[in-house]
C-alpha positions in Angstrom: 89.7 110.7 100.2 92.5 109.1 101.9 95.1 106.9 99.9 96.6 105.7 102.4 97.9 101.9 101.4 98.1 99.2 103.5 100.7 95.8 103.6 98.7 92.8 102.4 97.6 91.0 105.8 95.3 88.0 106.1 93.0 86.9 108.9 91.5 83.7 110.3 88.1 83.7 109.8 85.9 82.3 106.8 87.8 83.2 103.7 89.6 86.3 104.4 90.8 89.0 101.8 92.5 91.8 102.0 91.8 94.6 99.2 95.9 96.3 98.7 97.7 98.7 96.3 100.8 99.0 94.9 101.4 96.4 92.0 100.9 92.9 92.5 104.3 92.2 95.0 102.5 94.5 97.6 100.8 92.1 99.7 104.0 89.9 99.7 107.1 91.7 99.9 108.1 92.6 103.8 110.8 94.5 105.4 111.8 90.7 106.9 112.3 89.5 103.3 114.4 89.8 100.2 112.1 88.0 98.1 109.0 87.9 96.7 106.7 86.0 94.5 104.1 87.7 92.9 101.2 85.4 92.4 100.3 86.6 88.8 103.9 86.3 87.4 104.4 82.9 88.9 108.1 84.3 89.2 110.4 85.2 92.6 111.9 88.6 92.5 114.7 89.7 94.6 114.6 92.8 96.6 117.6 94.7 98.0 116.4 96.2 101.1 119.6 97.2 102.4 120.8 101.1 103.1 123.0 101.0 100.0 120.4 101.1 97.3 122.5 102.3 94.1 119.7 103.8 93.0 118.9 104.0 89.0 119.6 107.4 88.1 119.4 109.8 85.0 121.4 112.9 83.7 120.0 116.2 84.2 117.1 117.1 81.9 118.4 121.1 80.2 115.1 121.0 79.3 113.2 120.4 82.8 115.9 123.0 84.4 115.2 125.2 81.9 111.6 125.3 82.7 111.6 125.6 86.6 113.8 128.7 85.9 111.9 130.5 83.5 108.7 129.7 85.9 110.7 131.2 88.9 110.3 128.2 91.2 113.2 128.0 94.2 113.2 125.5 96.3 112.3 125.5 100.1 116.4 124.4 100.8 119.0 125.7 98.1 119.9 123.3 95.5 117.9 121.0 97.2 114.3 119.1 95.9 113.0 118.1 99.7 110.2 115.5 98.7 108.0 113.9 101.3 107.4 110.0 101.1 105.4 107.5 103.5 107.6 105.1 104.8 104.6 102.1 105.4 103.6 100.3 102.8 106.1 97.8 101.0 107.3 98.1 98.0 106.3 102.0 97.6 107.6 102.9 100.4 109.7 101.7 103.6 112.7 101.7 105.9 115.5 100.1 104.8 117.0 96.8 107.1 119.1 99.6 109.0 115.2 101.4 110.4 116.6 104.2 109.2 117.1 104.8 105.0 114.2 105.3 103.2 113.8 103.4 100.1 111.4 102.3 97.7 109.6 102.6 94.8 107.9 106.0 95.6 112.1 107.3 96.6 113.9 105.9 93.8 111.2 108.0 91.3 111.8 111.1 93.3 115.6 111.0 92.4 114.7 110.5 88.8 113.0 113.6 89.6 115.8 115.4 91.3 118.0 114.0 89.0 116.7 115.8 86.2 116.4 119.0 87.5 119.8 118.9 88.8 119.1 118.8 92.3 119.8 117.4 95.3 117.3 114.8 97.0 116.1 115.5 100.0 114.2 112.8 101.4 111.7 113.1 104.3 109.4 110.7 105.9 105.9 111.6 106.9 102.4 109.9 107.8 100.3 109.8 104.5 97.9 112.2 106.1 100.5 115.0 106.7 101.6 115.7 103.6 98.5 117.7 102.7 99.6 120.1 105.3 103.3 120.2 104.7 102.9 120.9 100.7 101.0 123.7 101.4 103.5 124.9 104.4 106.2 125.2 102.3 107.7 122.0 104.4 108.2 120.2 101.4 108.7 120.8 97.8 106.5 117.8 96.4 105.3 114.5 97.0 105.9 111.0 95.7 103.8 108.6 97.5 100.9 107.1 96.0 98.6 109.9 95.8 96.1 109.6 93.5 94.9 112.8 91.3 91.6 113.6 92.3 89.4 117.0 90.8 89.2 117.8 94.5 92.9 117.7 95.0 93.9 119.8 91.7 92.3 122.8 93.6 95.1 123.2 95.2 97.9 121.1 94.0 99.5 120.3 91.1 100.1 116.8 89.6 102.7 115.0 87.0 101.5 111.3 86.8 104.1 108.3 87.0 101.6 105.5 87.9 98.5 103.6 86.8 96.7 103.3 90.4 96.2 99.7 90.2 94.2 97.6 93.0 94.5 94.0 94.3 92.6 91.2 96.0 94.8 89.1 97.8 93.6 85.6 99.4 95.4 83.5 101.2 97.6 80.8 99.1 95.8 77.5 100.1 92.6 79.9 99.8 89.7 78.1 98.0 88.9 81.8 96.1 90.2 81.7 92.6 88.8 84.9 91.2 87.4 88.1 92.4 85.9 90.9 89.6 82.9 92.0 90.4 80.7 92.8 93.4 79.0 89.6 94.1 82.2 87.7 94.8 82.8 89.5 98.0 79.7 89.1 99.2 79.8 86.9 102.5 83.9 87.6 102.4 86.2 88.8 105.4 88.0 91.5 104.0 90.9 93.3 105.1 90.9 96.9 104.1 92.2 100.2 105.4 89.6 103.3 106.4 89.6 106.2 104.3 91.3 104.3 101.2 90.0 104.3 98.0 90.3 100.9 98.4 87.8 101.0 101.3 85.6 103.1 98.7 85.0 100.7 96.0 84.5 98.2 98.3 81.3 100.0 100.7 80.1 100.9 96.9 80.2 96.9 95.6 78.7 95.6 99.5 75.8 97.7 98.9 75.3 96.6 95.6 74.9 93.2 96.9 73.3 93.7 100.0 70.2 95.5 97.7 70.3 92.6 95.6 69.7 90.2 98.9 73.4 89.1 99.0 75.3 88.4 102.7 77.4 92.1 103.5 81.2 92.1 103.5 82.9 92.1 107.1 85.0 94.8 107.2 88.3 94.1 109.1 90.9 97.3 109.5 94.3 97.6 110.9 95.8 100.9 112.0 99.5 99.4 110.5 101.3 96.8 109.7 101.6 94.8 112.6 99.1 91.6 112.3 100.0 88.7 110.3 101.5 88.4 107.4 101.1 85.1 105.2 101.4 83.6 101.8 99.2 84.8 99.5 98.2 84.9 96.0 96.4 87.3 93.9 92.9 87.0 92.8 91.6 90.3 90.6 93.2 93.7 90.0 91.1 96.6 88.7 92.1 100.4 88.7 91.6 102.3 91.7 89.6 104.9 90.5 87.0 102.4 89.5 84.5 102.5 87.8 86.6 105.7 87.0 90.7 105.7 85.8 93.0 106.8 88.6 96.4 108.0 88.1 99.4 108.4 90.5 101.2 111.1 90.7 103.9 113.4 92.5 102.5 116.9 93.4 103.4 120.4 94.7 102.1 123.6 95.5 99.2 124.9 92.9 101.0 127.1 90.2 104.4 127.2 92.2 105.8 126.4 88.9 107.7 123.1 89.6 104.9 120.9 88.0 106.3 121.5 84.8 109.9 120.5 85.6 108.6 117.2 87.5 106.8 116.0 83.9 109.7 117.0 81.5 112.1 115.2 84.5 110.0 112.2 84.6 109.4 112.1 80.7 113.2 111.7 80.2 113.6 109.3 82.4 110.5 107.2 80.7 112.4 107.8 77.3 115.9 106.7 78.4 114.7 103.3 80.1 115.3 104.8 83.5 112.1 104.5 84.5 111.4 101.2 83.3 114.0 100.3 85.5 112.9 101.3 88.5 109.0 99.6 88.6 110.9 96.8 87.2 113.0 97.0 90.4 109.9 97.2 93.1 108.0 94.3 90.9 105.4 97.7 89.8 105.8 97.1 85.9 102.0 96.9 85.7 102.0 99.9 86.7 103.6 101.2 83.9 102.5 104.7 82.2 104.1 105.7 78.7 104.1 109.6 79.7 103.6 111.9 82.5 100.9 114.2 82.3 100.7 117.6 84.1 97.4 117.9 85.9 95.5 114.5 84.2 92.1 114.3 84.7 91.3 113.4 88.5 88.7 111.4 90.1 85.6 113.6 89.9 84.1 115.7 92.6 81.9 113.4 95.7 
C-alpha cells in the first residue's frame, strides 16, 4: 500500500477537492514561494526554501550511540547514516531553489537522528516506491519519507514513529464546500487523489458506501506528478490516514539490523529537548506531533 504523498492541485470542473497528506500546509507550500498560509490556522508561515538551511541540530545522545554499538549495527558507509528521502512533496521533502539541495521536514528529522547517533548525515533522493528495495539491498540505512507503519511492512522492516499520519481535504479558496467530515460529503465530487495511496483507499471505501446508499459516485482525478495547476486553497477537513484505524508515520530500517532502538532514543531525546518541536514548527506540521517515538508501534492491519 503505497503512501506516496502529492502536493494538492485543484482542477476545473464541479466542486474540485484534493485529498492530500502532510499537515495543513501540504496544499499551499510550493517550491516557487517562500510563504504559505494554512487555511485552518489563518496565518502566514515563512519557509526557507534556499540551499542554506541551517537545520535544527541536537547533541549526540550517549544512550543512542551505546544502543547501536551494543547491537552490532554497522552503517553502510562508516561514520555516516545514509537516509533515503523522496523529494517530491512539500513540505515533507523537496529540492531547494537551487534544484539540488534536499530540504523539508523529513530531511530535518533525518538530521536529528543522525546527530543523536553521532553520525554524519548522508541524504539520498529516490522515488518513494523505490525505498523498500533500497533498504533491503543495503543501499540505504534508513528511510524518513512519510512511511506509514503497517503490520505487513513490519515483517521486513523495523520502525520508530515520529509523526501522526494526518490527511486533509482541500478545496479552492472560493469553493462553496465548507466541511468534509464523512462519506456523504464527497458524493458526486471531483476529487484529486494520488493513485495507490492511503488517501485513495479511504476515498474508495467512502465511495462504495455512498454508491450502496444510492448517492452519486466520486469522480477521481489522478496526476502522476506535480505539474498540474496549483491554486489558492482552503482546508475543509482532516482525519487520520489509517481511517478508521490509527496510523503512524515512522523512520524505517531493515528488520533486526540493530539500528531502530538507537533511532528511537535519538528521536525521544529531540522530543524532550525541544528540537523535534522546532522542526515541525519550521515546516508547519505541529498538528502531526507525537509525544514519544515508539519502536514498531501497532500498524495498519493486513489486508
